[in-house]
ZAMARGU-4260 file (C-alpha; in steps of 0.2 Angstrom, whole numbers, plus 5000, padded with zeros to 4 digits):
<rodrens>
0) 5178/5502/5440 | 5170/5518/5445 | 5179/5535/5450 | 5171/5548/5461 | 5168/5564/5452
5) 5176/5575/5466 | 5193/5567/5465 | 5207/5578/5457 | 5225/5573/5453 | 5239/5585/5451
10) 5245/5588/5433 | 5261/5580/5427 | 5271/5592/5416 | 5287/5582/5413 | 5283/5579/5395
15) 5278/5597/5391 | 5288/5612/5386 | 5288/5627/5397 | 5290/5645/5392 | 5302/5649/5407
20) 5313/5634/5412 | 5315/5631/5431 | 5331/5637/5439 | 5341/5622/5447 | 5347/5634/5461
25) 5329/5636/5467 | 5328/5617/5470 | 5344/5616/5482 | 5342/5621/5500 | 5352/5636/5506
30) 5362/5626/5518 | 5366/5611/5507 | 5385/5605/5507 | 5385/5608/5488 | 5384/5626/5491
35) 5399/5626/5503 | 5409/5616/5491 | 5405/5629/5477 | 5410/5644/5488 | 5426/5637/5495
40) 5433/5631/5478 | 5428/5648/5470 | 5440/5656/5483 | 5455/5644/5480 | 5470/5650/5471
45) 5473/5638/5457 | 5485/5647/5446 | 5498/5633/5447 | 5484/5622/5439 | 5479/5635/5426
50) 5497/5636/5421 | 5498/5618/5415 | 5485/5622/5401 | 5495/5626/5385 | 5480/5632/5374
55) 5476/5628/5356 | 5465/5614/5350 | 5447/5611/5357 | 5440/5619/5372 | 5443/5612/5390
60) 5432/5611/5405 | 5438/5624/5417 | 5449/5616/5431 | 5438/5625/5444 | 5423/5616/5439
65) 5432/5599/5438 | 5439/5603/5456 | 5421/5606/5462 | 5415/5590/5454 | 5429/5580/5462
70) 5428/5588/5480 | 5409/5585/5481 | 5411/5567/5475 | 5424/5564/5488 | 5413/5572/5501
75) 5399/5560/5496 | 5412/5545/5496 | 5411/5543/5477 | 5429/5540/5470 | 5425/5530/5454
80) 5426/5541/5438 | 5412/5531/5430 | 5401/5534/5445 | 5405/5553/5445 | 5400/5553/5427
85) 5383/5545/5431 | 5380/5558/5445 | 5383/5572/5433 | 5369/5565/5422 | 5356/5561/5435
90) 5360/5571/5451 | 5353/5589/5452 | 5366/5594/5464 | 5380/5589/5452 | 5371/5597/5438
95) 5370/5614/5447 | 5388/5613/5453 | 5395/5609/5436 | 5384/5621/5427 | 5376/5606/5418
100) 5393/5601/5411 | 5395/5583/5408 | 5413/5578/5406 | 5415/5559/5404 | 5424/5547/5415
105) 5440/5548/5405 | 5441/5567/5406 | 5438/5566/5425 | 5451/5553/5427 | 5464/5562/5416
110) 5461/5578/5425 | 5463/5569/5442 | 5479/5559/5437 | 5488/5573/5427 | 5482/5591/5432
115) 5480/5587/5450 | 5495/5576/5452 | 5506/5583/5466 | 5493/5597/5468 | 5481/5589/5481
120) 5492/5594/5496 | 5492/5613/5490 | 5473/5613/5487 | 5470/5605/5504 | 5481/5617/5513
125) 5472/5631/5504 | 5455/5625/5510 | 5462/5623/5528 | 5468/5641/5527 | 5450/5647/5522
130) 5443/5637/5537 | 5456/5645/5548 | 5450/5663/5542 | 5432/5658/5545 | 5437/5655/5563
135) 5435/5636/5564 | 5453/5631/5567 | 5468/5641/5574 | 5481/5630/5568 | 5490/5632/5585
140) 5487/5614/5591 | 5488/5598/5582 | 5481/5582/5589 | 5490/5568/5580 | 5486/5550/5577
145) 5487/5537/5563 | 5477/5523/5556 | 5481/5510/5543 | 5471/5510/5527 | 5472/5495/5515
150) 5480/5498/5498 | 5472/5494/5481 | 5485/5481/5477 | 5482/5462/5477 | 5481/5456/5495
155) 5491/5440/5491 | 5506/5445/5480 | 5520/5449/5493 | 5538/5450/5495 | 5546/5447/5512
160) 5564/5454/5517 | 5568/5438/5526 | 5565/5427/5511 | 5574/5439/5499 | 5589/5440/5510
165) 5590/5421/5513 | 5588/5417/5495 | 5601/5431/5490 | 5613/5423/5503 | 5611/5406/5496
170) 5614/5412/5478 | 5629/5422/5483 | 5637/5407/5491 | 5633/5396/5476 | 5641/5410/5464
175) 5656/5411/5475 | 5659/5393/5475 | 5657/5392/5456 | 5669/5406/5453 | 5682/5399/5465
180) 5682/5382/5456 | 5683/5390/5438 | 5697/5402/5443 | 5707/5389/5452 | 5712/5381/5436
185) 5716/5397/5426 | 5735/5398/5426 | 5735/5417/5428 | 5743/5426/5443 | 5731/5441/5441
190) 5716/5429/5441 | 5723/5421/5457 | 5725/5438/5465 | 5707/5442/5461 | 5702/5425/5468
195) 5710/5430/5485 | 5702/5446/5485 | 5684/5440/5481 | 5672/5447/5494 | 5660/5437/5503
200) 5645/5448/5497 | 5645/5448/5478 | 5634/5461/5469 | 5628/5461/5451 | 5641/5473/5445
205) 5655/5462/5452 | 5647/5446/5444 | 5646/5454/5428 | 5664/5459/5428 | 5669/5441/5433
210) 5658/5434/5419 | 5667/5446/5406 | 5684/5441/5412 | 5680/5422/5411 | 5672/5424/5394
215) 5689/5432/5388 | 5698/5416/5395 | 5685/5405/5387 | 5698/5395/5378 | 5706/5390/5395
220) 5690/5383/5401 | 5684/5365/5399 | 5666/5361/5393 | 5659/5359/5411 | 5666/5376/5416
225) 5660/5385/5400 | 5643/5378/5404 | 5645/5385/5422 | 5649/5402/5416 | 5634/5402/5404
230) 5623/5397/5418 | 5630/5411/5429 | 5626/5423/5415 | 5609/5417/5410 | 5602/5412/5427
235) 5612/5418/5442 | 5615/5436/5436 | 5596/5439/5432 | 5591/5432/5449 | 5604/5442/5458
240) 5598/5458/5450 | 5581/5454/5455 | 5585/5451/5473 | 5595/5468/5473 | 5580/5477/5465
245) 5568/5470/5478 | 5580/5475/5493 | 5580/5492/5485 | 5561/5493/5485 | 5560/5487/5503
250) 5571/5501/5508 | 5571/5497/5527 | 5554/5489/5527 | 5550/5470/5530 | 5538/5468/5515
255) 5530/5476/5500 | 5516/5471/5488 | 5521/5466/5470 | 5506/5475/5462 | 5510/5491/5473
260) 5528/5492/5479 | 5525/5507/5490 | 5512/5497/5500 | 5519/5488/5516 | 5510/5472/5523
265) 5502/5478/5540 | 5491/5470/5553 | 5474/5478/5550 | 5461/5480/5564 | 5447/5480/5551
270) 5451/5463/5543 | 5439/5458/5530 | 5444/5440/5534 | 5442/5442/5552 | 5458/5432/5556
275) 5471/5445/5558 | 5480/5442/5542 | 5493/5455/5536 | 5487/5465/5522 | 5496/5478/5510
280) 5492/5495/5518 | 5498/5513/5521 | 5500/5521/5538 | 5489/5537/5536 | 5494/5551/5549
285) 5482/5565/5552 | 5482/5581/5563 | 5465/5588/5569 | 5458/5603/5577 | 5440/5604/5582
290) 5438/5588/5572 | 5444/5596/5556 | 5459/5588/5547 | 5472/5601/5546 | 5486/5590/5539
295) 5488/5572/5532 | 5502/5562/5527 | 5505/5544/5520 | 5519/5533/5526 | 5525/5515/5521
300) 5530/5510/5539 | 5518/5502/5550 | 5524/5510/5566 | 5520/5528/5571 | 5536/5532/5579
305) 5545/5536/5563 | 5530/5547/5555 | 5529/5561/5568 | 5544/5572/5561 | 5540/5571/5542
310) 5522/5574/5547 | 5526/5589/5556 | 5538/5595/5542 | 5524/5594/5530 | 5513/5604/5541
315) 5527/5617/5541 | 5528/5617/5522 | 5509/5619/5520 | 5507/5634/5531 | 5524/5642/5534
320) 5523/5639/5553 | 5521/5626/5566 | 5508/5623/5579 | 5513/5629/5597 | 5506/5613/5604
325) 5508/5595/5598 | 5497/5581/5606 | 5500/5563/5603 | 5499/5546/5611 | 5513/5534/5617
330) 5516/5527/5599 | 5526/5543/5596 | 5536/5544/5612 | 5553/5541/5607 | 5569/5550/5611
335) 5571/5556/5593 | 5554/5564/5593 | 5556/5571/5610 | 5573/5579/5605 | 5566/5586/5589
340) 5551/5594/5598 | 5563/5601/5611 | 5575/5608/5597 | 5560/5616/5589 | 5554/5624/5605
345) 5537/5616/5603 | 5526/5612/5618 | 5523/5594/5617 | 5510/5583/5626 | 5517/5566/5620
350) 5515/5550/5631 | 5529/5537/5632 | 5526/5519/5632 | 5524/5516/5651 | 5517/5533/5656
355) 5501/5525/5663 | 5510/5510/5670 | 5522/5520/5681 | 5507/5528/5690 | 5501/5511/5696
360) 5505/5505/5714 | 5514/5490/5708 | 5526/5500/5698 | 5529/5513/5711 | 5532/5500/5725
365) 5544/5489/5715 | 5561/5494/5722 | 5571/5484/5709 | 5566/5493/5693 | 5580/5504/5687
370) 5569/5519/5686 | 5566/5517/5705 | 5584/5515/5710 | 5591/5530/5720 | 5603/5540/5708
375) 5617/5551/5715 | 5619/5564/5701 | 5634/5572/5709 | 5645/5557/5710 | 5636/5547/5696
380) 5631/5531/5704 | 5615/5521/5708 | 5610/5512/5724 | 5602/5495/5724 | 5589/5490/5737
385) 5603/5482/5748 | 5613/5498/5748 | 5626/5493/5736 | 5633/5506/5724 | 5631/5503/5705
390) 5646/5513/5699 | 5649/5520/5682 | 5659/5509/5670 | 5658/5516/5653 | 5648/5525/5640
395) 5641/5517/5624 | 5633/5522/5608 | 5617/5513/5602 | 5608/5515/5586 | 5589/5513/5583
400) 5581/5504/5569 | 5578/5522/5561 | 5596/5526/5562 | 5595/5538/5577 | 5611/5538/5587
405) 5610/5539/5606 | 5621/5537/5621 | 5620/5526/5636 | 5629/5525/5653 | 5634/5508/5659
410) 5633/5505/5678 | 5638/5489/5688 | 5637/5483/5705 | 5653/5478/5714 | 5648/5461/5722
415) 5631/5453/5721 | 5637/5436/5728 | 5627/5430/5743 | 5614/5444/5742 | 5597/5438/5749
420) 5588/5449/5736 | 5598/5443/5721 | 5584/5432/5714 | 5571/5447/5714 | 5584/5460/5708
425) 5591/5452/5693 | 5594/5435/5684 | 5612/5438/5677 | 5626/5426/5681 | 5638/5440/5687
430) 5635/5456/5696 | 5620/5467/5691 | 5623/5478/5676 | 5611/5492/5670 | 5611/5504/5655
435) 5604/5521/5657 | 5600/5534/5644 | 5601/5550/5654 | 5595/5561/5640 | 5579/5550/5637
440) 5576/5550/5656 | 5577/5569/5656 | 5565/5571/5641 | 5553/5559/5649 | 5553/5569/5665
445) 5549/5585/5655 | 5535/5575/5646 | 5528/5569/5663 | 5527/5586/5670 | 5518/5593/5655
450) 5506/5578/5654 | 5501/5579/5672 | 5499/5598/5672 | 5482/5606/5670 | 5484/5609/5651
455) 5491/5592/5649 | 5476/5584/5657 | 5465/5594/5646 | 5474/5589/5630 | 5475/5571/5635
460) 5456/5571/5637 | 5454/5579/5620 | 5465/5568/5610 | 5453/5553/5610 | 5439/5564/5605
465) 5448/5573/5591 | 5456/5561/5579 | 5447/5546/5584 | 5430/5554/5580 | 5437/5559/5563
470) 5443/5541/5559 | 5426/5534/5564 | 5418/5546/5552 | 5430/5542/5538 | 5431/5523/5540
475) 5414/5518/5548 | 5402/5531/5542 | 5410/5534/5525 | 5416/5516/5524 | 5433/5522/5517
480) 5443/5507/5522 | 5453/5504/5506 | 5462/5516/5493 | 5456/5516/5475 | 5473/5521/5468
485) 5490/5514/5469 | 5507/5521/5474 | 5514/5536/5482 | 5517/5551/5470 | 5530/5560/5481
490) 5545/5555/5492 | 5543/5540/5502 | 5546/5537/5521
</rodrens>
């Protein structure tokens, strides 16, 4: 094999020592994101984190360096401490950012789980304030939306409220029957009195007390009854405590995961099985402005309705103020949310569930809908399509699943017999009766006027662009579809 004499190759100096080592900063572009992370973290106030260091012993990596490493790793969709450790040893950007510090994965994990615990929201809010000072966001408007992200728990270890309540009810009935049979043979008036007062619902405290009293009267029980008391103590009581504990964990939810009790089973759009199964997940709410996330919160309820108020309260806590305008879709359009927004004097552009439907011709031209009936506010009655008055009958109080109390007015027609439009008007056996929530109608009318105004049309056009684009970047581009840690560190909702 021959080589031409005029061919020259560049020299390789990787194995040679140099008098003046190269500067890592010279090899990183001036506009590289790692420089932005470095500048922002340098400006953050981390006194709360510094105060957790007690001193003494060996030296520690500076928390500001550790925060830089974690923030830049999250920016690059790297969440594993072992992978972060490898980047610190191999990636020039991590070497420059950390000052060539090489904390191992245990150090990184301990800092994240101990020093940063309950501090992430503070750091996030501090970064948003810096972005606001730079003019990228004003914090005067929030485009709110939610998405479901799968939990890190086992997908198939679940507890359902219906199953727990059913089994608990069967167990209580069995316990009540056994206690009744045993106490019926005890010739003690006090016990007979206790028997009469035995409630239908038996909790573990009451059962423990009953077992204690029966053990004190053990000599009065035959062998079969002594065996029944022992079975109550060793089998029924632990099972009853377990059901009570599970109901306490559920706390109004319909399900939870055994390996992450904070996670609720929700129907996911991005189902890895492609068959619409329920998966343990969290409902993640975000507020955006100019496609920057200005607030985020995690919730255990699948529906968005109950998340708006705590999400806004967290924004208030982070920044000491509330945005002047709140923009959200129909998933947040409840009376409770509208009333809260009105009480806080906030300009809300929040749809309700049939905002678009009521603008269609079929809805407008349906004279039988309650919303289309003529209402005489002075004399407080409605008029049906045949001209009959639906007069006021009574007022009632209703309660939502979330515990919100609201009032309804009940109206009834005087005589629907023989009406030629009866089949189209209603299907009830008697006269037509309607329930009307006047306060909700008033709030929806205000929302309708705002949504159809010029600012409302603008915000409605911006809402799909704002949070939806962020979710696309987060879940599709960065492939963040599942959490890597379990549980909620703070108060749950």
